[in-house]
N, C-alpha and C positions, 0 to 999 in steps of 0.2 A: 546852353545856359538854363539853369533851373528857374522856373517861374515862381516868384514869391507870392504866396497866397495870404489873404487877410487873416489875422489872428483874432479878430473880434468874435466873441462868443455869442451864441443865441441869447437874446434878451427875454424872450417870452416862452412860456410853455403852456400846454393845455392839460388840465387834470380833471377827470370826471369826479364829481362829488355826489354824495347821496341826496343833498338838498336841492340840487339844480337839475334834476332829471326832467326832460321835456314831456309835454303831453303826448299821448299816442298819436302816431302819424295818421293822416286822413286816409291814406291808401297803403295798406301793408304791402311791402315789396316794391312799390313804385319809387322811381328815382326822386330824390329831393332836389329841387331847383331853387337857386337863390333869386332868379328872375321873377318878377310878378307875372301873373297869368296873362296870356296873349289872346286877343280876339282878332281873328282873321275875318276881314270884311270883303265879301265879293262885290264887284262892281261891273256893270255891263248890261247891254241889251239882252233880251231873251234869245235863246238858241246860240249862245256864244261859248258854250262849254263850261259855264261856271259850276254847275252841279257836278259835272264830270271831274273837274279839278278839285272840287270840295271833297268828294268821296275818296278820290285817289290820294289826296294829301292827308286826309284823316286816317286812311289805312296805313300809310307810311309812318306817320307820327306815332300812332298807337303801336306799331311794330317795333319801333326803336325805343319805346318805353315812355313816351309822352302822352298821358291820358288826354284824348281828343274826341270831340263830338261835334257833329254837324247839326245846326239848327236851320232848317229850311222853312222860310217864311211862307212859301207856297203851300206847305202842308198845314200850317196854321190857318191859312185862308180857306183851304178846302174844308177844314173842320168847322170854321165859322159860317161858311156859305156852302151848304150841302149840295145844292144843285147849280152847277155852272151853266149859264145860258149862252153868252156870246162875248165877243171882244169888247162890247159896250161897257163891261164892268171895269175895263182898264183905261177908259177915256179920262183925261185929266179934268174934264169939266163935270164928271159924275161925282158930285160932292158926297153922296151917301157911300159910294164905293170907296172913295178916297179915305173916308173916316174908318171904314172897316179895315182897309189895308194898313192904315196907321196903327190901329189897335192891335192888329195881328203882329206887326213889327215890334211893338212895345211888349206884347206878351212873350214873344221869342226872346227879347232882351232880358226880361225878368227870369226866364228859364236859364239863360246864359249865366246870369249872376248866381243863381242857385247852384248850377253845375260847377262853376269855378270856385265858389266860396265854401260850399257845403258838401259837395260830392267828390272832392279830390281831383277835379279836372285841372289840367294845365293849359290846354288850348281849346278854344271854342271857335267854330267856323260859322259865321253868320251869312247864310246863303240866301241872297235876295238880289234884286237889280240894283238898288241903292244908287240910282242914276242922277239924283239931284244933290246939289250942295247942301240944301237944308237937311235932307235925310242924313248925309254924312256928318254934318255938324252935330246933329242930335246924337249920333253914335260916338263921336269924339267926346262930347260932354258926358255921355254915359260912361265911357272909359275913364275919364278924369275923376268922376265922382266915386268910382269903385276901385281905382288904383290898377286898372287894366291897361296893358299896352295894346295899341290899335295898329294893325297892319293891313293895308288894302291890297287886294289883287284885282286888277282890272283886265278883263278879257275884251280885246278889240279885234273884230273881224269883219271885213267887207267883202269877202269872197262869197259870191252867191251860191256856188256849188257846195261849199262847206256848210253854209247856213241851211240850205235845202236838205243836205244829207243829215244834219243834226235833227231837223224837224221830223223827217221821215223815220229815223231810227229810234228816236226817243219821245218826242213831244206828242205825236199822234196817238201813241199808246198810253199816254198818261191818263189818270182818272178823269180829267176834265172832258176827255173825248171818248169815254167808254162806250157810249151809244151813238157814235158818229162815224160815218165812213171816212176813209183816209183823205179823200179829195177835199171834202168839206172841212175836215180838221186842219188840213194844210192851209187852206185859204183863211180860216178864222185865225190861226196862229200868226200868219203873216200880217194880218190886220192888227193883231195885238202888238206886234213889234212896232208898227207904225205909230200906235198910241204912245209908246214909250219914247220914240224918237223925238216927239215934239218937245219933251221936257228934259232930254238927256244932256247932262253937263259932264263931259269927260274930266278925268283928273288932269290938272294943269301943272306940269312940273316946272314951268318957267316962272310962274307968278303966284297964282292963288293957292296952289297946293305944294309949293316947293319945300315947305317945312314938314310935310307928312312923310311917313314911311310907307312905301308901296312899290309894287312891280307891275308894269304893264306887259301883258302877254299879247303880242301882235300877230294876227293871222296864224293862230294855232302853233305858236312857237317859232315862226320864221325870224322874228326879232323880239328883243326884250328891252325894256327901259326900267332901270332900277334906281330908286331914289331913297337916300338916307336910311340905310340898314343900321339898326341900333344894337342888335344882340345876336347871340349864337343861334337862337331859335329862328329868327328871321333869316339869317344867312343860310341855314339848312333848308328852309322853305324855298328860298330863291334858287339854291343849287338843285333842289329836287325838280322844281318846275322847269328849269332849263334843260333837264335831261329827258323828260317824258315826251312822247309823241303819240299821234293818233293813227298812224299808218297801220294797215292790216299786217299781222305777223303771227307767228306760231313759236312757242317755246316748248321744247321737249326736255323733260327731266327724267333721268333714270339713275339707278345706282350702278356701280361697277358689277361685273360678273362675280358670281360666287367665288370667294377666296378660301384658301385652306384654313385661315383663321376663323372664317364664318362656320366652317364645318365643325370646328372644335368649340364654337361658342365663345371665342375670346374677344375681349374689348380692344379696339384700336389695332395696333400693329401695322406692319407693312408687308404683308404676305402677298404672294402671287396668286393667279387664278387657279381654281380647281379645274378638273376636266369639264364639269358642267358649266363652270364660268367661261371657259374658252368656247364652249358650244353656244352660250348666250352671246358672246362677242361676235361670233360669225353670224348668228341670227340678227343681231342688231345692224350689222352691215347691210344685210338684205332688206331689212325694214327701212333703213334710210334711203336706199336706192328706190324702193317702191314709192316713197313719199314724193320723189322728184321735186325737192325743194331747191329753190334758186338761192345761190350765195349762202348756203348753210354754213354757219360757224360752229365749231366743236370746241367745247371747253372741258378740261379735266382738272383733277387735283394733281399734286406732285407725288402721290403715292402709287406704288407699283401696280396694284390691281386696277386702278382707274386708267392708268396709261396703257396697260396691256389690253384693256377693253377697247380703247380708242384706236389702237394700232391696227385692229382688224378692219376698220372702216376704210382705210386706204386714202384718207384725206388729211390735209394739214389740221393740226389741233393746237390749242393754246393751253398751257399749264398755268393753273392758279394755285398759289400756296394757300390763299384764303378759302379754297374749297377742300382742304384737307379735313379728315374726320376729326371729331372732337377729341381733345387731348385728355386721356384718362389719368394722366399723371402717374402716381404710384400704383394705380390699378391697371395700368397699361398691360395688355396681353394676358390679363387674368380672365377667368370665366366668372359668371355671376356667383356660382357656388363658391369659388375660391375667395372672391371678395367678401361674400357673406360670412365665410368661416374666419377669414383673417381680420377683417374690419367690420364686425357686425353693426357697430354704431353708425359707421359711414353708410352702410347698406340701408339702414333704417332712415337715416337723414335724407338720402337720395329719394326714397319712396315718399317722404313727407312733402317735398317740394322740388320736383325734378328740374324745373326751369331755373331756379336760383341756386340750386346745389352746385358747388364747384368741387370736382375731384381734388384730393390732396395733391398739390403741386401741378394741378391740371386746369381744366376749363369747365365752365358751366354753359348752359344753353344761352344765358344772357350774354356771356362772352362771345358766343358764336354769332349772335345777331350783330354785335359791333364788328366782328371780323368779316362777315359777308355783306355788310352794307355797301362797300364799293362794288361788289358783284351785282347787287340789285341796281345800282346806278347805271352800270354798264349794260345790264339786261334791258333797262328801260330805253337805252339809246339804240339798241340793236333791232334787227328785224327777225330773221329765222335763226334760232340758236338751239343746239343740243348740248345739255349740261350733263356730264357723266361724273357723279359725285358719290357721296356716302350718306348713310341713313340720317344722322343728326343734321348734316348740312341740308339735305333734301327737305327735312322737316322745317327748317328755318325758312327756306325759299318758299315752300308751299304755304306756310303760315302767312307770309307777306301777300302772296297772290290771292289766297282764299280768305283773307281777313280773319285769321284765327287768333285767339287770345294766347297769352303766355302760358296759361294753364293747359290749353289744348295742344300747344305746339309739340311738347316732348312725346306725345302719344299718337301723333298722326301716323297712319299706316303707310309705309313706303316699302313694299315687298321687293325682294330681289327679282331680277329678270322680268320686270314690268316697266313699260314706258308710259309716262303721263304726258298727255298733250294738252297744253294750256293755250287757250285762245282768248285774248282780251276782248271783251264786249263792252257795251255802253257804260254800265256802272259796276262792272265786276269782271269775272274771269270764268270761262267755260272750261271744264276739266273732263278729259276722256282718258280712261285707263285701258291700256292695251297690253295684254300678256303675250310674250313671244313663245309660249308653250315649251319652255325649258325648265325642268324641275329645279328647285333650289331649297335650301334649308330656310326655315322661318326664323328670322332674327327679331321679330316684334315681341315686346314684353308689355302686356296690358297694365293699365293702372291698377295698383293694389286696391282691393275693395275696402280693406281696413288696415290702418297702420297702427301697430301696437308699440308703445314706447316702454322700454325697460327702465329700471332704476339707473340714474346717472346719465340717461340720454338727454341731450340738450336740443332745444328747438333752434337750429341755426341754419343759415344758408351757406356759410363759408365752412369748408371742411377743415378739420384739424385732426391729424392722425399721427400716432395712436391717441385715442381719447384716454383721459385719466379715469381712474376708478372713482366711485362715489365717495370713497374715504380720502381722496387726495386733498391736499391743502390748497391746491391751485383752483381758484374759482373762475369760471369763464362766464362773463356776463352776456346777456342777450345783446346782439348788435344794436338793436333799437335803443338800448339803455345808454349807449355812448353817443349822446347827441350834442348837448350844450354843456360847457364847463367854464369855470372861472379861469383867469390868467394869473400865473404866479411867476416870480423871478427865478431864474436858473442859478444855482450855486456856482461861484467862480472857480470851477475845477474843470479839468480836461474831460472830454467826452470819450466814450469807447465804442467800438464797432463789433458787431457779431454778424457774420454772413454765413449762409448755408450754400455751398458752392453749386450743387446740381439743382437746387430748388428754384421755383419761380417766386418764392416768398422769402426774400433773403434777409429781412430784418427780424430781430428776435424780441420776444416779449418775456418779461419776468415779473413776478410779484415780489415786491421788496418793501422794506420799511424806510427807505431813503429816497425821496421824502415821503411822508405819509400819503396814502392813497385811499379813497373811499372803498368801502367793502365791495369786492368784486371788480375793482379797478385793475388796470394793467399799466405798466410803465414800459417805455421803449428804450432798449439799451443800445447805445451807439459806442463805437470804439474810437481810438485816437486817430483822427483824420484831420488833415489841413483843409479839407473841402467841406467843412461842416455847414457853412452858409449855403453852399451849392446844394447839398443834400436837403437841407431844410427848405430851401426855395422849391426844390422839386416836389417834396412831400406836400407843401402848401398848394402848389399848382395842381397836384393830382387829387387832393382832397380839399373840398371847399372849407370844411371844418374838420380838421384831422383829429382833434381831441387826443393828442398824444402827450405823454410825460417824458421829457428827455432827462436822463439821470446819468451821473458818472458811474462806471462799472468796470471792474477788472476781472470779474468772474463771468466771462462770456465764452469760454472754450467748451464747457460741458452743457450742451443744450439738447433737449429732446425735440423731436419733430413738432410736437405740440407747441413748444416754446418758440420755434423758429418760424412763426407765422404772424405777420402783421395783421391783427384781427380788428379791423375798423369797419364801420358800416359803409364808408364811402369807398375804401380801396377795393372792396369785394366787387364793386361794379366795374372795375377797369380790367380789360383783357390784357393789357401790357404788363409784363413782369418787371419789377423794380430792378432785377439783376441786369437786364438789358441796358438800363440807363446808368446804373451805378458802375458797371464794368469799366467804362472809359475814364472814370475818375481816379483809377489807380489807388484804391484804398489799401491801407496797410493795417 
């Protein structure tokens, strides 16, 4: 029985106009979020891992594209009081010290405001003890006055061994105890904790704090208590905190053995190992045996060279599609010289912004970050792991562990036949590079010193190939120009659809005079489908502000690749292809 679909047409369209262009964004290339900024407030006694969680969480949020910064009140206090004497400074009856600490907290909050309002920040982490309800009420009032969401993270731990370990590994080496031996530092810090205990008021989920948004991390992740999660950012924070652990472990990262495509300098592909690549695979097996790692897990991609490298180990391995190399789209299996000759504009665009640049019908480094995020979550849960992956994937993983920026990520050096040993430490990650003494071709390409733009070259992050000539009548606006637009009614006619079958960018763009569009504007051409509302809902869910013009069109059979690209500032941030979602709709 044929299912009858609704015939109601789309009632609203979005059309970019010349007069309603937005002000420049605060942070070029940073994702735009509809949510107000978030302030993460740490809560708990000293030596409970608050700073560890703050730094780790900040690293993760920056890596996924949410500009985040830690504001540690202890650093403000050290700046205000140059010479720390003893735990007496933290006694609740020390009125002078209490005033100093209060002023330091207020100074940190002022900097939080500047960061979130003026510097393009999306999340600020307020790292302090915040053990009293009065202090937390002050922070809630601060958030209300500035339009910030407040999310509390309380770390509760009563395990003496964990507390002692934290003090010895981190606290005794902090600037407060620079000229003090470890025994005296340990004793003083324990007394400092006792000072805080006298006024500590934990978060109360049953009564006093039941309306607040927070997570309690109990005994370093043995248990969690989550209360009133309000948005996507808070849910990601909770999910991340529930995956991390502090047990000692080692992560080994390496690329597959040299492939035949590597020898020819080709992008992507699924070639097998070269003779030297097979030699590296055998050397890697010997290296793993020498490490004598307990319960080592081996992860590979689903590509031939990665699997062949793992097969020499003689141990079970797990294949991850998410670890496949970056998809070069139409440039797949080309050399750099071939790409430069065939698509010179694309080659130049890639050099301008390698992180955001997306290969035509392929992926960008930003897409890879979204793709490998589940891998990061699983890595945080594991103990000893060997990951055999590819150059771009390895760069994404390294950028997370080493806290590298989006600008640095695409140029991190990840040579073939080299194993990187990552050992998480207190507030970071220790890296050791070990070459297995098997020669290999160098696939690293340095950042261009100077990028020259020719006539007609556009500053874009989404690729459109082939590019039109400077004399073309089709004008391609900057992505940042398509931001806000007025709403207009759709004419009461049927819509039409244009799909490009092999491409990941299946919707078409055309410039037309029906209805009039502002200079440089685009219209989206859809064909006759009964699932128009479903398609529209999907686009709306994918793009918070899609800014598309829906028009009737019968001329959708002759399209260039440049016109077969949905060119919006929001869609370029999504790694999922529309074709994968539209295919089940049985469009005609």
